[in-house]
C-alpha positions, 0 to 999 in steps of 0.5 A: 633358540641358539640362533636368538641366544647367539644373536644377543650374544654376538650383539652385546659382545660387540657393543661391550668391545666397542665401549670406551673407544675413541672410534668405532672399532668396525664399520657398521657394515662390518659389525653386521658381518661379524654378527652374522658370520659369527652366529653362523660359524658358531651353529656350524661348529655346534653341529659338527660337535654333536650338539644337535643330535637327537637322543638322550641325556648326556653329561653336561660337563662334556657338552659344556667343553664342546660348547666352549670349543665351538665358540672358540673355533668361531672367534677364529673364524671372524677373525679370519673374515675380518682380516680378509675384509681389511677390519681385524680386530681380534679384541672385539671378536673375544669380547663378542664370543665370550658374551655369546658363550654366556648367552648360549650357555644360559639358554641350553641350561634354561632348555634342559631344566624345561625339557626335564621337567616335560620328560618327566610329564611323559612329553617329548620322550623317545619310544623304544621297544626294550628286548633281552631276557625276561630279568634284564628287560624288567630292571631295565624297563624299571630304569627307565621308569625311574629316570624319565628325564634321560629321554627314553620310554619303553613301549614294549618288552620283548623276552622269551617268557610267559610273562603272565604277571605281567599282563594288563600293567606296563609296557606291551608284552610279547615273548618271542625274540623274533617278534621285535620288529613286529613290536616296533611297528605295532608301537610305533617305537623309534628304535630298540633298547637290547639287554645284551649281558644275558644274550648269547653272542649268536642272538645279539647279533641276529637281533642286530643284523635284522633290525638294521636292515630294516632300518631300525636303530639300535641301542645296546645296553651292556649291564654296566652300572657306575662306569662314566662313558669318559672311562669307556673306549671302543676299538677294533679287534681284528675288526671286531668291536671291543670296549675297554673300561679304564680303571677309575684313576684320580691322581694327587693333581686331580685332589690338589685341584679339587682341594683348591676349587673347594677353597677358593669357592667357599672363601668367595662364598662365605665373604659374599654371603656373611651378611645374609647369614648374619640377618638370617641369625638375628631373625632365627633369634628374634623368632624364639630365642633358640640356638641359632646354629644346629649342630649335628654329628656326621660321618665323614672321609674315612669314616671319620665323624665330624660337627655338621654346621646348619642355620636352624630352621626348626623349632627348639623342640622338634626331636619330641614330636619326631615319632609322631611323623614317621607314619608319614614317611615319602620315601621307600626303603631307608630314605625319610622325607616329609614335605610340610613338616609341621615343625619348621619355623615360618623363617625356617622354611624361607631359609629352606627354599633359599637354601640359606640354612646350608651356608655355615657348611662352607665353614667344614668345607674350609676345615677340610671336612666337607667338599662343595661337591660329594655324597651327602654326609650321613648320620653315624646310625645310618652309616652303621646300616650301609652295607660294604658297597654303600660304605665305599662313598665314605672314600671321598669327602662329603658334599654341600651339594652332590649328584643325587641331590640335583638329579634324583632328589624328588624321587622315593627309590633308595636305588637311585641315591645308592646308584648316583652317590656310588658313580659319583665316588669312582667317576668325579672329575672336576668337570662334573663337580662344576656342573653339579654347581651349576645344576645347584643354582638352578634347582635352588631358582626353581625351588625359590620360585615354587616357594613364592607360588605357594599361598602360604609357606611350607618346607620344600623338598631337601637334600641329603642322604637317606635317614634309615630311622632317624627323622624328618627332613631338613633341606640340603643345598638342593635337596632333602635331608633327614631330620632336625629333630635328630637331625636338621637335615642329612 
């Protein structure tokens, strides 16, 4: 896939770089050589940057950084090669590598979307045996089940417990840590995932030594949650591996850069989207004569309330029909979602599928009440039910889109919502924000395609914080949001 995308990118880039000149920048042979050297060098750089390593789901912002670095090295290699052939054209190399970066990034994003979808269906995952104590392995297996897109699938559990309640369900169970190798052989697993936090040091070393001697890869789960790998550093202390966990650190420079990104992006999007908003407002008004905007009080940074703006997508009397839909809740815990909400208007269904209904929140961003990326703003009633840990989501500005919306909105688990929101609070960066923005575009694109394939319009899954006791679902920029009745959505 990379070779095909890079061939297109380098070729198109060379044509673009040569356009408008009185003579070709390069001879045909040198041009073909430039493309060949560029593609081969880029693939080699990708390889050395670790972009072809097997496992699991990494952080896209990190992969994108390595992608950019690899392309830069490839461009330098091409310029050097051109210099050796006596036909150097640095401008052409820059043009070619820029287009190749776009094609390679686009192809990889498309492939990742396809792979995540297939993994959610149970394909292309790496089978592993999960080992540790009974409680920890059960938690870890449930985590893998809730996150199939991560790429690991539990085929067996090995823990010292009778585990009689697990008979007949879930992965194969074995109750002796000495049976790990047998479990790997019996299930055809590619490796072992060990939950080490409740095992003794002696047990962990015994397991690792035995499996390593048998040539079986071992993954160690430390039990840490909510910690980005950017905050982890491994170093040797008297030849023994030690993991350093750095505290979250967001300086005034980071905050200022995030705010600058918000203002710049919101300003551009508002100008570009103004005609779309105007047409949508006209259609809403013509449909039933009701108000164009839906306003709702939400809780923002520091626990301060603000008025969130959305284009109205439900009937004017939607709130009166709220109680009739409570029995149809599709979420667990305080989350609330109803697909195909009958209160959604025909134009509202289209606005939700395309996320046009969320565009007025760009005004909230410019006013400093929201950010482009962050946890979705909660209702006051929801906030009152949050525990102390979840109240920490108010340390940052709420977002028009967010990590939970792009990664886990389709999941019923409230714990996934909680985990991803709190992870963002402690570990956000400009790189992760840009990755979420790119993911948001992809998710909206998939939603639009799904909506076009439907025989009749219906309300798609929406994005936003859970609605503890308040109503139906309204779409966020990429995901589900509670109610227009007591909410047009969260």
